[in-house]
C-alpha positions in Angstrom: 20.5 20.7 -38.4 20.3 17.1 -37.2 17.1 15.1 -36.7 17.6 15.4 -33.0 17.7 19.1 -33.2 14.4 19.1 -35.2 12.7 16.9 -32.7 13.8 19.1 -29.8 12.5 22.1 -31.8 9.1 20.5 -32.2 9.0 19.6 -28.5 9.9 23.2 -27.5 7.2 24.5 -29.8 4.6 22.2 -28.2 5.6 23.1 -24.7 5.3 26.8 -25.5 1.8 26.6 -27.0 -0.7 27.7 -24.4 -3.7 26.0 -26.1 -1.9 22.7 -26.2 -0.7 23.0 -22.6 -4.3 23.7 -21.5 -5.2 20.3 -22.9 -2.1 18.5 -21.6 -2.4 19.9 -18.1 -6.1 20.3 -17.4 -5.9 20.3 -13.6 -4.8 23.1 -11.2 -4.3 22.6 -7.5 -2.3 23.8 -4.5 -0.2 21.1 -2.9 0.3 20.8 0.9 3.7 22.5 0.6 2.0 25.6 -0.8 3.0 25.0 -4.5 0.2 25.8 -7.0 0.7 24.1 -10.3 -1.1 22.9 -13.4 -0.8 19.1 -13.9 -2.4 15.9 -15.2 -2.8 12.6 -13.6 -2.6 9.2 -15.3 -3.6 5.8 -13.9 -1.1 3.3 -15.4 -3.7 0.6 -15.0 -6.4 2.3 -17.1 -5.3 0.8 -20.4 -7.5 -2.2 -19.8 -10.5 -1.2 -17.7 -11.4 -4.7 -16.8 -7.8 -5.6 -15.8 -7.5 -2.4 -13.8 -10.6 -3.1 -11.9 -9.5 -6.7 -11.2 -6.1 -5.5 -10.0 -7.8 -2.9 -7.7 -9.7 -5.7 -6.1 -6.9 -8.2 -5.8 -3.8 -6.1 -5.5 -4.9 -2.6 -4.4 -1.6 -1.2 -3.2 0.1 -1.3 -6.7 -3.2 -0.3 -8.2 -3.2 3.0 -6.2 -0.1 4.3 -8.0 -0.6 7.4 -10.2 1.7 9.2 -12.6 1.7 13.0 -12.5 3.1 15.4 -15.1 3.5 19.1 -14.3 3.2 22.2 -16.5 6.8 23.1 -17.6 6.3 26.7 -16.6 5.1 25.9 -13.1 7.2 25.0 -10.0 7.3 21.4 -8.9 5.9 20.4 -5.5 8.2 18.9 -2.9 8.3 15.1 -2.3 5.8 14.1 0.4 3.4 16.9 -0.4 -0.2 16.1 -1.4 -3.6 17.4 -2.3 -7.2 16.2 -2.5 -8.0 14.2 -5.6 -11.1 12.2 -6.5 -12.1 11.6 -2.9 -8.6 10.6 -1.7 -5.3 12.2 -0.9 -2.7 12.2 -3.7 0.8 12.1 -2.3 4.0 12.7 -4.4 6.3 9.9 -3.4 9.3 10.0 -5.8 10.5 11.3 -9.1 11.1 9.4 -12.3 14.1 10.1 -14.6 14.4 13.4 -16.4 13.4 13.0 -20.1 16.1 13.6 -22.7 13.6 15.3 -25.0 11.4 17.4 -22.7 13.7 18.0 -19.8 10.8 17.1 -17.5 10.3 14.3 -15.1 7.2 12.3 -14.0 6.1 12.3 -10.4 5.1 8.9 -9.0 2.2 9.3 -6.6 0.1 7.2 -4.2 -3.6 7.8 -4.1 -4.6 7.2 -0.5 -8.2 6.3 -0.1 -10.4 3.6 1.5 -9.9 1.2 -1.5 -6.2 0.8 -1.0 -6.2 1.6 2.8 -9.5 0.4 4.2 -8.6 0.6 7.9 -8.2 3.6 10.2 -5.7 3.2 13.1 -4.5 5.4 15.9 -1.3 5.6 17.9 -1.7 8.2 20.7 -3.4 11.1 19.1 -2.3 10.3 15.6 -4.8 8.8 13.2 -3.9 7.3 9.8 -5.1 4.9 7.1 -3.5 1.5 6.4 -4.0 -1.9 5.0 -3.3 -5.1 7.0 -2.8 -8.5 5.5 -2.4 -11.8 7.4 0.7 -13.9 6.9 -0.7 -17.2 8.4 1.9 -17.1 11.2 1.7 -17.2 15.0 1.7 -13.7 16.6 4.2 -14.8 19.3 6.5 -17.6 20.0 7.1 -18.6 23.7 10.3 -20.2 25.1 11.5 -20.9 28.6 13.2 -17.5 28.8 11.3 -15.1 26.6 8.2 -14.3 24.5 9.1 -13.3 20.9 6.6 -11.2 18.9 6.3 -12.4 15.3 5.1 -10.6 12.2 1.9 -12.5 12.0 0.5 -9.6 9.8 1.9 -7.1 7.4 1.0 -3.5 7.6 1.0 -1.3 4.4 1.2 2.4 5.4 0.5 5.5 3.2 3.4 7.9 2.4 4.3 10.1 5.4 3.3 7.6 8.1 6.3 6.0 9.9 6.1 3.5 12.7 8.9 2.0 14.7 9.2 -1.5 16.3 7.6 -1.6 19.8 4.8 0.9 19.0 1.2 -0.4 19.4 -1.6 0.7 17.1 -5.4 0.2 17.5 -7.6 -0.1 14.5 -11.1 1.2 14.1 -12.3 -2.5 14.3 -10.8 -2.8 17.8 -7.7 -4.9 17.0 -4.4 -4.0 18.5 -1.1 -4.7 16.8 2.5 -4.2 18.0 5.0 -3.1 15.3 7.8 -5.6 14.8 10.5 -6.2 12.2 10.8 -6.2 9.3 10.4 -2.5 8.6 10.8 -1.4 5.0 11.0 2.4 4.4 9.7 3.7 1.0 8.8 7.1 -0.4 5.5 5.6 -1.6 4.6 4.0 1.7 6.4 1.9 4.4 5.7 -1.8 5.0 6.0 -3.0 8.6 5.6 -6.3 10.4 2.7 -6.4 12.9 2.1 -8.8 15.7 -1.6 -9.1 16.7 -2.2 -8.4 20.4 -5.9 -9.1 20.6 -8.9 -6.8 20.9 -9.0 -3.5 22.7 -10.8 -3.6 26.0 -12.9 -0.6 25.2 -14.1 -1.9 21.9 -17.7 -0.8 21.2 -20.1 -3.8 21.3 -21.8 -4.7 18.1 -24.0 -7.5 16.9 -22.1 -10.8 17.3 -19.2 -9.0 18.9 -19.8 -8.1 22.6 -16.6 -7.9 24.6 -18.6 -8.1 27.9 -17.5 -11.4 29.6 -20.2 -14.0 30.3 -21.2 -14.4 33.9 -19.7 -17.1 36.0 -21.5 -20.4 36.1 -24.1 -20.7 38.8 -22.6 -22.3 41.9 -23.9 -25.6 43.2 -27.0 -25.2 45.3 -26.3 -25.6 49.1 -26.9 -29.0 50.6 -30.3 -29.4 52.4 -30.3 -28.9 56.1 -29.4 -32.0 58.1 -27.5 -33.6 55.1 -24.6 -35.8 56.2 -22.7 -37.4 53.3 -21.4 -40.3 55.6 -25.0 -41.4 56.1 -27.0 -40.1 53.2 -24.7 -40.8 50.1 -25.0 -44.3 48.7 -21.8 -46.4 48.9 
């Protein structure tokens, strides 16, 4: 028996021990595709709690990644399915490589919550979360013949939300954006260009932000009766 055979035998023994599996896979849940499985979730940024917190504040999209391992005896959920997890929605985006030793693979997931995706937007009747970052670019460029929409902002979408150029979204803060190229498709969430179109007309007024236009300036008072500029105005 080779050393490799011995290692594989130890791995098989561990995977077949119910007590150890109860520790390795402490969570049980039903994913949106109907699959019920035991699993565990690991935050790859938890090794250094201070660094993980800093990254969540400065680069929240990568910080929302989670690694999920499933019980070897349970079926795996389908890509794109999700479940409730720690106040957010955990979505399975893609699979890692199959392990040579265990024969299993790790699911790479996105935790969709208000930390990574603080805005809520609508397009028609569809509502979804997203993150918008400014690119310090003009929203449009005018020429003699056309008006070109520029990607003045970048929109980070959660898995399962897909937008196409030309669509217009409205955020819960009242801003409207038109989707423009580039559009990058990804199982862990698309990234799209957004051109800011201004504020929605029906935005709810709030302190310091009232969309009601100011009244027109008062017109000049009428000239007094009997006034003749040829005689009354000084030369």
